[in-house]
Every structure is written in C-alpha cells, then in structure tokens.
C-alpha positions in Angstrom: -74.6 30.8 -65.4 -71.1 29.0 -66.2 -68.6 29.5 -62.9 -67.9 32.6 -64.8 -71.1 34.7 -64.1 -71.1 33.9 -60.8 -68.1 34.6 -60.2 -68.3 38.2 -61.7 -72.2 38.7 -59.8 -71.0 38.1 -57.0 -68.0 40.4 -57.2 -69.5 43.6 -59.1 -72.4 43.3 -56.5 -70.1 42.9 -53.5 -68.0 46.2 -54.9 -70.7 48.1 -54.7 -71.9 47.3 -51.5 -67.7 48.0 -50.1 -68.4 51.7 -51.9 -71.4 52.4 -50.1 -70.1 51.6 -46.6 -66.8 53.3 -47.7 -68.6 56.3 -48.5 -71.3 56.5 -45.2 -68.9 55.2 -42.5 -68.3 59.4 -41.1 -72.2 59.8 -41.7 -74.2 60.3 -38.4 -77.2 57.6 -39.2 -78.7 58.3 -35.6 -79.8 62.4 -36.9 -82.6 62.4 -39.0 -80.5 65.0 -41.3 -77.8 62.2 -41.2 -79.9 59.3 -41.9 -82.7 60.5 -43.9 -80.8 63.1 -46.6 -77.5 61.8 -46.1 -76.8 64.5 -43.9 -77.2 67.1 -47.1 -73.9 66.4 -48.9 -75.0 64.9 -52.0 -73.5 66.6 -54.9 -75.1 67.1 -58.7 -73.4 63.7 -59.9 -74.7 61.2 -57.3 -78.2 62.9 -57.4 -78.5 62.3 -61.1 -77.6 59.0 -60.6 -79.9 57.8 -57.5 -82.1 59.7 -59.6 -82.1 57.6 -62.1 -81.3 54.4 -60.8 -84.3 55.0 -58.1 -86.8 55.5 -61.4 -85.0 52.6 -63.2 -85.6 49.5 -62.6 -87.2 45.8 -63.6 -90.3 47.3 -63.5 -89.8 50.0 -66.5 -87.0 47.6 -68.0 -89.2 44.5 -68.6 -91.8 47.1 -68.4 -91.6 49.1 -71.5 -89.8 46.6 -73.4 -93.1 44.6 -72.9 -94.5 47.3 -74.3 -92.7 48.3 -77.1 -92.8 44.5 -77.9 -96.6 44.9 -78.4 -96.3 47.8 -80.0 -93.2 49.8 -81.3 -91.6 53.2 -80.0 -95.0 55.2 -79.0 -94.2 54.2 -75.5 -91.0 56.1 -75.7 -93.2 59.3 -74.5 -92.6 58.0 -70.8 -89.2 58.5 -71.2 -89.3 61.4 -73.6 -91.8 63.8 -72.0 -89.6 62.7 -68.2 -87.0 64.8 -69.2 -89.8 68.0 -70.0 -91.1 67.6 -66.0 -87.5 67.4 -64.7 -86.3 70.1 -66.0 -89.5 72.2 -64.7 -89.0 70.8 -60.7 -86.1 71.8 -61.5 -86.3 75.8 -62.2 -89.5 75.9 -61.0 -90.7 73.4 -58.2 -87.3 72.9 -56.3 -86.1 76.6 -55.4 -89.4 76.4 -53.3 -89.5 73.0 -51.7 -85.5 73.4 -51.1 -85.6 77.4 -49.4 -88.7 76.0 -46.8 -85.8 73.3 -45.6 -87.7 70.0 -45.5 -87.4 66.8 -45.8 -90.6 65.3 -47.0 -93.2 66.4 -49.1 -96.0 66.6 -46.5 -93.9 68.4 -44.2 -94.3 70.9 -47.4 -97.5 69.7 -47.6 -98.1 70.9 -43.3 -96.5 74.6 -43.5 -99.0 75.6 -46.3 -101.9 74.0 -44.6 -101.6 71.9 -41.8 -101.2 68.9 -40.0 -103.8 67.0 -40.5 -103.5 66.9 -44.3 -99.8 66.5 -43.7 -100.7 63.3 -42.1 -103.3 62.7 -45.2 -100.6 62.7 -47.5 -98.7 60.9 -45.3 -100.9 57.9 -46.2 -100.9 58.2 -49.5 -97.6 57.9 -50.1 -96.9 54.8 -47.8 -100.4 53.1 -49.5 -98.9 53.5 -53.3 -96.0 52.6 -52.0 -96.3 49.8 -49.8 -99.3 48.2 -51.7 -98.5 49.3 -55.1 -94.8 50.1 -55.5 -93.0 48.2 -54.3 -94.6 45.0 -54.3 -94.0 45.5 -58.5 -90.7 46.3 -57.8 -90.3 42.8 -56.3 -91.9 40.6 -59.0 -91.0 42.4 -61.8 -87.4 41.9 -60.7 -88.0 38.4 -60.0 -90.0 37.6 -63.7 -87.1 38.9 -64.5 -84.3 36.8 -63.0 -86.5 33.9 -63.6 -86.3 34.5 -67.2 -83.8 35.5 -67.9 -81.5 32.2 -67.0 -83.9 29.7 -66.2 -84.0 29.3 -63.4 -87.4 26.9 -62.9 -85.0 23.9 -65.2 -82.0 25.4 -63.8 -82.7 24.7 -59.7 -85.8 22.5 -61.2 -88.8 23.7 -59.0 -91.7 25.6 -60.1 -91.7 28.9 -61.4 -94.0 29.9 -58.8 -91.4 28.5 -56.3 -88.8 29.9 -57.8 -90.5 34.2 -57.8 -90.5 33.6 -54.0 -87.3 32.8 -53.7 -86.1 35.7 -55.8 -88.7 37.9 -54.1 -87.6 37.7 -50.8 -84.2 37.4 -51.5 -84.7 40.8 -53.4 -86.1 42.3 -50.4 -84.0 41.2 -47.2 -80.9 42.1 -49.4 -82.6 45.5 -50.0 -84.2 45.9 -46.7 -80.8 46.2 -45.0 -79.0 48.6 -47.7 -82.1 50.8 -47.2 -83.0 50.0 -43.3 -79.8 50.2 -41.6 -77.7 52.4 -44.2 -79.4 55.3 -44.6 -80.3 58.2 -48.0 -76.7 58.2 -48.7 -75.8 54.8 -48.5 -78.9 54.2 -51.4 -77.6 57.6 -53.1 -73.8 56.0 -53.6 -74.9 52.5 -54.0 -77.1 54.1 -57.0 -74.6 55.7 -58.5 -72.6 53.4 -59.1 -75.2 50.9 -60.4 -75.9 53.2 -62.5 -72.8 53.7 -64.1 -73.2 49.8 -64.1 -76.4 49.5 -66.2 -75.8 52.1 -68.7 -73.1 50.4 -69.7 -75.1 47.0 -69.4 -78.6 48.4 -70.9 -76.2 49.5 -74.2 -74.8 46.1 -74.4 -78.5 44.7 -75.1 -78.7 46.0 -78.9 -75.2 47.0 -79.8 -75.5 42.2 -79.1 -79.4 42.1 -80.1 -78.3 44.8 -83.6 -75.8 42.8 -84.7 -77.7 39.3 -84.4 -80.2 41.2 -86.4 -77.4 42.1 -89.0 -74.8 38.9 -88.8 -72.4 41.0 -86.8 -73.5 44.6 -88.4 -74.9 47.4 -86.1 -75.7 49.6 -88.7 -77.0 46.6 -90.9 -79.1 45.1 -88.0 -80.6 49.1 -87.6 -81.4 49.5 -91.3 -83.2 45.6 -90.8 -84.8 46.2 -88.5 -86.3 49.6 -89.5 -87.7 47.8 -93.4 -88.9 44.6 -91.9 -90.5 46.9 -89.0 -91.9 50.0 -90.3 -95.1 49.6 -87.7 -93.0 49.6 -84.6 -91.6 53.0 -85.1 -94.7 55.4 -85.3 -94.7 57.5 -82.5 -98.2 58.6 -83.0 -100.6 55.7 -81.1 -104.1 54.8 -82.1 -107.2 55.1 -80.3 -106.8 51.8 -78.5 -103.0 51.8 -78.3 -101.5 51.9 -74.8 -100.6 55.7 -75.4 -103.1 57.4 -77.7 -101.4 60.2 -79.1 -104.2 62.8 -77.2 -102.8 61.7 -73.8 -99.7 62.8 -74.4 -100.9 66.8 -74.1 -103.5 65.7 -71.1 -102.8 63.2 -67.9 -99.2 62.0 -69.6 -97.7 65.4 -68.2 -99.7 64.8 -65.4 -98.1 61.8 -64.4 -94.8 62.9 -65.4 -95.3 66.3 -62.8 -96.4 63.8 -59.6 -93.8 61.6 -60.5 -91.0 64.2 -60.6 -92.2 67.1 -59.0 -94.0 65.5 -55.5 -92.9 62.1 -55.6 -91.5 61.8 -52.2 -88.9 58.9 -53.4 -87.7 61.1 -56.0 -87.7 64.3 -54.0 -85.7 63.0 -51.2 -82.6 62.3 -53.2 -82.4 66.5 -53.9 -83.3 67.0 -50.9 -80.1 65.8 -49.8 -78.0 67.8 -51.8 -75.1 70.5 -50.5 -77.3 73.3 -51.7 -80.3 73.8 -54.4 -77.8 74.6 -57.2 -75.7 71.2 -56.7 -79.8 69.9 -56.7 -80.4 71.8 -59.7 -77.6 70.3 -61.2 -78.6 66.8 -60.9 -82.0 66.9 -61.5 -81.1 68.6 -65.1 -77.6 66.1 -66.0 -80.6 62.9 -64.7 -83.0 64.9 -67.5 -80.2 64.6 -70.2 -79.6 60.6 -69.5 -83.5 60.6 -69.1 -83.8 61.7 -73.0 -81.7 58.9 -74.0 -82.9 55.9 -71.7 -85.1 55.1 -74.4 -82.4 53.0 -76.0 -82.2 50.8 -73.2 -85.5 50.7 -72.1 -87.7 50.6 -75.6 -85.2 49.8 -78.1 -84.8 46.1 -77.2 -89.0 45.2 -76.8 -88.6 46.2 -80.7 -85.7 44.0 -81.2 -87.1 41.6 -79.5 -90.5 41.2 -81.3 -88.3 40.8 -84.2 -86.1 37.6 -83.4 -89.2 36.5 -81.8 -92.2 37.4 -83.2 -95.4 36.2 -81.6 -93.2 32.6 -80.0 -93.5 35.0 -76.5 -96.5 34.6 -74.9 -96.0 37.3 -72.6 -94.3 40.5 -73.8 -92.7 41.2 -70.4 -91.0 38.3 -71.0 -89.1 39.9 -74.0 -86.7 42.0 -72.3 -85.4 39.1 -70.1 -86.4 36.6 -73.6 -83.6 38.7 -75.1 -81.3 38.8 -72.9 -80.4 35.7 -72.0 -79.8 34.4 -76.3 -77.7 37.5 -76.9 -75.1 38.4 -74.3 -72.3 36.2 -74.1 -71.7 34.4 -71.2 -68.6 36.4 -70.3 -71.2 39.3 -70.0 -74.2 37.3 -68.1 -73.0 38.1 -64.5 -71.7 41.3 -64.6 -75.7 42.3 -66.2 -77.1 40.1 -63.6 -75.1 42.1 -61.1 -76.5 45.4 -63.2 -79.9 44.2 -63.0 -79.9 43.2 -59.6 -78.5 46.9 -58.3 -81.8 47.8 -60.6 -83.7 46.2 -58.8 -82.8 47.0 -55.3 -82.1 50.6 -56.0 -85.7 51.0 -56.6 -87.0 49.1 -53.6 -84.5 50.1 -51.3 -85.0 53.7 -52.1 -88.7 53.6 -51.8 -88.5 51.8 -48.1 -86.3 54.8 -47.3 -88.1 57.0 -48.4 -91.5 55.1 -46.7 -89.3 55.1 -42.9 -88.8 58.4 -43.7 -92.4 59.9 -44.1 -93.3 57.9 -40.9 -90.7 58.9 -38.8 -90.9 62.2 -39.5 -94.3 62.6 -40.8 -96.5 60.3 -38.6 -94.7 58.8 -35.8 -93.6 62.1 -33.7 -97.6 63.8 -34.4 -99.3 60.5 -33.7 -97.2 58.0 -31.2 -94.9 60.5 -29.1 -95.1 64.4 -29.5 -91.6 64.5 -27.8 -89.7 61.6 -29.0 -86.1 63.0 -30.5 -84.2 62.2 -33.8 -82.6 59.5 -32.6 -85.7 57.6 -31.6 -87.6 58.9 -34.8 -85.0 57.5 -36.7 -85.3 54.3 -34.7 -89.3 54.1 -35.4 -88.6 54.5 -38.8 -86.9 51.7 -39.5 -89.1 49.5 -37.3 -91.7 50.5 -39.8 -89.4 49.8 -42.4 -89.3 46.5 -42.1 -92.8 45.4 -41.0 -94.1 47.6 -45.0 -90.7 45.6 -47.0 -92.5 41.8 -45.3 -96.4 43.8 -46.2 -94.6 44.3 -49.7 -93.0 40.9 -49.9 -96.0 39.2 -48.5 -98.2 40.8 -51.8 -94.9 40.6 -54.7 -95.7 37.4 -56.2 -99.4 37.3 -55.7 -98.8 40.3 -58.4 -100.8 38.7 -62.4 -99.6 39.9 -65.5 -102.1 42.9 -66.2 -103.8 42.7 -69.8 -101.3 45.9 -71.0 -98.5 44.8 -69.2 -96.8 46.5 -65.5 -95.7 49.5 -67.1 -99.8 50.2 -67.5 -100.5 48.6 -65.3 -98.5 51.1 -62.2 -99.4 54.4 -64.3 -103.5 53.2 -63.6 -103.0 52.1 -60.1 -101.1 55.5 -59.7 -103.6 57.8 -61.0 -105.4 57.4 -57.7 -103.5 59.4 -55.7 -101.2 61.2 -58.6 -104.2 63.5 -59.4 -105.0 64.8 -55.8 -101.6 65.0 -54.3 -100.4 67.0 -57.9 -103.5 69.0 -57.0 -102.9 70.0 -53.8 -99.2 71.0 -54.2 -99.3 73.1 -57.4 -102.3 75.3 -55.2 -100.5 75.1 -52.3 -97.7 77.4 -54.3 -99.6 79.2 -56.3 -102.2 80.8 -53.5 -101.8 82.0 -50.4 -105.5 82.4 -49.6 -106.5 78.6 -50.3 -107.9 77.0 -47.5 -107.1 72.9 -45.9 -110.4 71.9 -46.2 -110.0 72.2 -50.0 -107.0 70.3 -49.5 -108.2 68.0 -47.9 -111.5 67.4 -49.7 -108.9 67.0 -53.0 -107.2 64.2 -51.5 -110.0 62.1 -50.0 -112.6 62.7 -52.1 -110.3 63.1 -55.6 -109.0 59.7 -55.2 -112.6 58.4 -54.3 -113.5 59.8 -57.9 -111.2 58.3 -60.1 -111.0 54.8 -58.3 -114.8 55.2 -59.5 -113.9 56.6 -62.7 -111.9 53.1 -63.1 -113.0 50.5 -61.6 -116.9 50.9 -61.6 -117.7 53.3 -64.7 -115.3 52.2 -66.9 -116.1 48.2 -67.1 -119.3 49.0 -67.5 -119.2 51.2 -70.0 -117.1 48.6 -72.0 -119.0 45.8 -71.3 -121.9 47.4 -72.7 -120.0 48.5 -75.7 -118.6 45.5 -76.1 -121.9 44.0 -75.4 -123.6 45.7 -78.1 -120.7 44.8 -80.9 -122.1 40.8 -80.1 -125.6 42.0 -81.3 -124.0 43.1 -84.4 -121.4 40.5 -85.0 -118.7 41.6 -85.2 -115.4 39.3 -84.1 -113.0 40.9 -85.3 -109.5 41.6 -82.6 -108.6 44.9 -83.7 -112.2 46.0 -84.4 -113.2 44.9 -80.7 -110.0 46.9 -79.7 -111.5 50.1 -80.8 -114.7 49.7 -80.4 -113.5 49.0 -76.9 -110.9 51.5 -76.6 -113.5 53.8 -77.2 -116.0 53.1 -74.7 -114.1 54.9 -71.8 -111.8 57.4 -72.5 -108.7 56.5 -71.6 -107.2 56.4 -68.3 -104.4 59.0 -69.0 -107.6 61.6 -70.3 -109.5 60.4 -67.0 -106.0 61.6 -65.4 -106.0 65.2 -66.4 -109.7 65.7 -66.3 -109.6 64.6 -62.6 -107.2 67.4 -62.1 -108.5 70.7 -64.0 -111.9 69.5 -61.2 -110.0 68.8 -58.9 -107.8 72.1 -58.6 -111.0 74.3 -60.1 -112.9 72.7 -56.8 -109.9 74.1 -54.9 -109.8 77.4 -56.1 -113.5 77.8 -56.1 -113.3 77.5 -52.0 -110.6 80.0 -51.6 -112.6 82.1 -53.1 -115.4 81.4 -51.2 -113.8 80.8 -47.8 -110.4 81.4 -48.0 -107.4 81.5 -45.6 -107.6 84.2 -43.3 -104.0 83.3 -42.3 -102.1 84.7 -45.4 -99.3 81.4 -46.5 -96.1 83.0 -45.6 -92.6 80.8 -47.1 -90.1 80.0 -44.7 -86.8 80.6 -45.6 -84.0 77.8 -44.7 -80.3 78.9 -43.4 -79.2 75.0 -43.3 -78.7 74.8 -47.2 -76.9 77.7 -49.9 -80.3 78.3 -51.7 -78.5 80.6 -54.7 -80.1 79.0 -57.5 -77.6 77.1 -60.5 -77.1 80.2 -62.4 -76.9 78.3 -66.2 -80.3 76.2 -64.8 -83.0 77.8 -67.2 -80.4 78.4 -70.6 -79.4 74.6 -70.3 -83.5 73.3 -69.1 -84.5 75.2 -72.4 -81.8 73.1 -74.4 -82.6 70.1 -73.5 -86.3 70.5 -73.7 -85.7 71.4 -77.6 -83.5 68.7 -77.9 -86.3 66.1 -76.8 -89.4 67.9 -78.7 -87.0 68.1 -82.1 -86.2 64.4 -81.7 -90.5 63.4 -80.3 -91.5 65.6 -83.9 -88.2 63.8 -86.1 -90.8 60.4 -85.4 
C-alpha cells in the first residue's frame, strides 16, 4: 500500500470513529436501554444500515464470492431469498416482539415458557456466537486483508503470523467499539460503513467488467455472459452448493432463523424509536439486500473469468480480484470500508453476546438484585472474555471443503432449527408447555449433530467404497454419488424442523399448558404498525421472485 492508500485508510476509519462518538455522546450507556438498545432511539435509516453491515462482512463477501467463483450465481439464493424472510419478519414477527418491549429473544421465550427455557436458548446463542461466528469473522477478514494486500511479502513474515496479527488487531478494535460504545455506537458506525461498503463494493464489479471489456462495462458484461454460460444458471444440480430442491426446504428455515430470531440482527430493530421505524428499517434493508448479489456474487464470476483455475483457494477469489482491478487511489478507502464491515459484524455479535449474558443470565444465576449499572458492567466483562476466546480460536480455522459460507451455515444448522421451531410454536400457540421447548432445544441440537457428523460420513464413506469397487474414478461422477448418498444439510434442516414442530404440538395436545399464555403490551414505545409495510413488502417479494425466474 502506498502513502495515499494508508492515508485514505486511516482517514476514513478515523471519520467513522468520530461520527460514532459524536452521535452517542449524550446517550446514557450505564442503563440497560441505553447500552443494549441505544436508548430506543434508532431511526429507520440507521437500523437499515446496521442490519446490512451486521450481515455483510468478510465471511459474507469472501465466502459467497468464493462459492460463485466455484459454481456461479446459483449461490445468490442466500441473498435474494433473504429479502423475503426480512419482509415476513417485519410484517408478522416484529409486531409480536416489540409489543412486549423485550430486549432479547430469550426474554420473549421466558415470557412465553419459563426462565430455564430462556437460559438454554441464551446459551445456544452464545455458543453459536463464540465458537462459530466470531472466530469465522475474524479469520475470513484476516484472510481477505492478507491476500488483498499481499501482507506476508510486504511485511516479510509467514502467512500464519500475518493471520494472528490481523485477527488480534480486528478483535481488539472491534471489542472497544462493542464493549465500551454500546449498541448506538455500533449502529451509527454501521450506517457510515454501510454507505462506504455499497460505494466501494460496487467499484469492484465495475472495474472488473472494465478489465474484461477493455474499458467498456457493457462489453465486459457481454463477454462474461457469453464465455461463462455455466456460471449463470441458478438451478443447482444435486452435487452443487445449493441443490434446487433445498430452496423450498432448509433454505427458508435458515433465512427465517437468521432474520427472524437471531439476537444480533433483531437487537438493532428492538432499539427502534417505534414499531413503524423498525419495520421501515427492515423493509428498506430487504430492498438493498435484493441488490447485494452485485457485490457478493458477481465479482466471484468475474474472478473466474480473470483467473480461471489458477487460484487454488476459491475463498481467495475476491481479495485477489480487488488487488488486481482496484486503482491504488481507491485501495485505502476500500480497505477502510472492508475493515469497517468486518468490525461491524464482529462488534455487533459481541454487543449481542454482552446483552444475552447481562440481561438473560447474570441476574438469574449470579446476582438476583443486580442494578442495571452492575448488569451492564457484567455484560461488558463477559464480552471481553468472549472476544479473547474467539481471537484464540480464529487462527486455527481451516478452509472448509465447500468454502467458509457453507461451513457457517452447516455449523449453525444445529442451533437454527430448534431455535426457530421454539419461537414459531411459542408465537402460534398458547397451550404448548415449557417441557416441549426444553426437549426441542436440547434433543433437537443432538439430532442434527448426529445426522451431520455421524450418519452422513458413514453413508458417504459406504457409497464411495462401492464406487471404488465398481471402478468409478471420474471426479464429477464421484461428486454426484457423494451428494446422493445422504441428504443435503439444508434438506436435513427442513426435515428436522417439521419433526421439532410436530413434537411440540403433540406435547401441547397430550400435556396442555395449565396457564394459558397471554402476551403483554409495552408502553415504552409506539407499537402502531407502518401502514405501507404490507404493500411495499409485497412489491419487494414479487421483485425478488421475478428476478429469480428470469435467471
């Protein structure tokens, strides 16, 4: 990086920090609402920006572009179909959540079931954040910076050392934002970084197409389309990352879990000044989400055209393309934007982890009479502990066979299915008792783990052994045999969701709850829905479906 790149990187990063400090200087961070929910003062645009940056980080940009590099735009389903889940959440789930005035999803579960069920759910969230998501964000971000700026050669140190340095640098700075700034600091910095990411992210496909088309974007797009027709098929085959049938089973389960029950996402909306502002923010984010494949999918296809099979690691496709096509004047700015995106996802998850511990666990198990100030302090201390754990784990994460993004989704499947099942049944029924929720949150996790880490390897090993006996050596054919040997993890998620929900409903019929659940209504915020939510949500849904059908 030259002096201009370093200056622009430091300048933009400092600008974000100053804006975040200025916007939060009057917020009372010692209260629970002030620290965890930004004083319930967030507007629609801030919420939308924070939602997008919480979701869109290095593991998303690097991982999805790596998958599109390998198999094409079929992976855009993760982005386009997410818009539909966001609409469903905004219209149907948010009113139920926000009328209760809750701070966390486990808090809703306690209201619907009991405190023990809430504790189990909180622990599942913390395991997901600390063991899977936080380390993956740190690792993928470090990999991106290392590859993009060729840091091993620049610093003349081994790649492994570079990863450790990047992981701890990102982790420490992200921890300062999240632990000492609270939700509002996170959300404001997210908004600024979101604007920068959209601008910087769009520059990569623009310069990439110009490279292919000798200066012409339209010629580059035409060349890309004509030379790589196999990369523009959205109907995934049985051995692809997203077989077509999974769109109708586990794909929607994963999307609804992430956007409808994930604490790190919904905490941004719970900080809204009103239900209408929360709905506006999520619906606005859903529209931008529909456009995001231009940033997180198209560059991967461009990288395939530019590099072909020369890249051994698909997850290196995006940072390699950035390094090749981006002019030096923009490099520092984009580095700052990507740094901000990585920090956003990291500090958002860390802030949510502090919230889960402080609000849902500390008072119940450590200090029943803790003041709000003491509860916030306990959450901060736990946040530091979780950050250290994630920074220790991150450098040891190896590249998954199907890429980082599939690794994250498959790992979270063990938690997303039971959590979504409990939330959905909890909202839809009044007579299902807490024992049904507790069994699903424990046995449901074990069922998925047994399926994916015991049964799946055995079935695949048997199928490949039979193929070897029959003399089958073709890589493509072996891939199909492997894929058919055991259902795709998204199919497993769909199957287990039906089993979990069915089990809870059966428990509700056999052992109905004696005390029927009655939702409470908060007076803390205005819970009047946005009158245009349904019509605009329907328009965005039709736009998503029509675009998908065109491809």
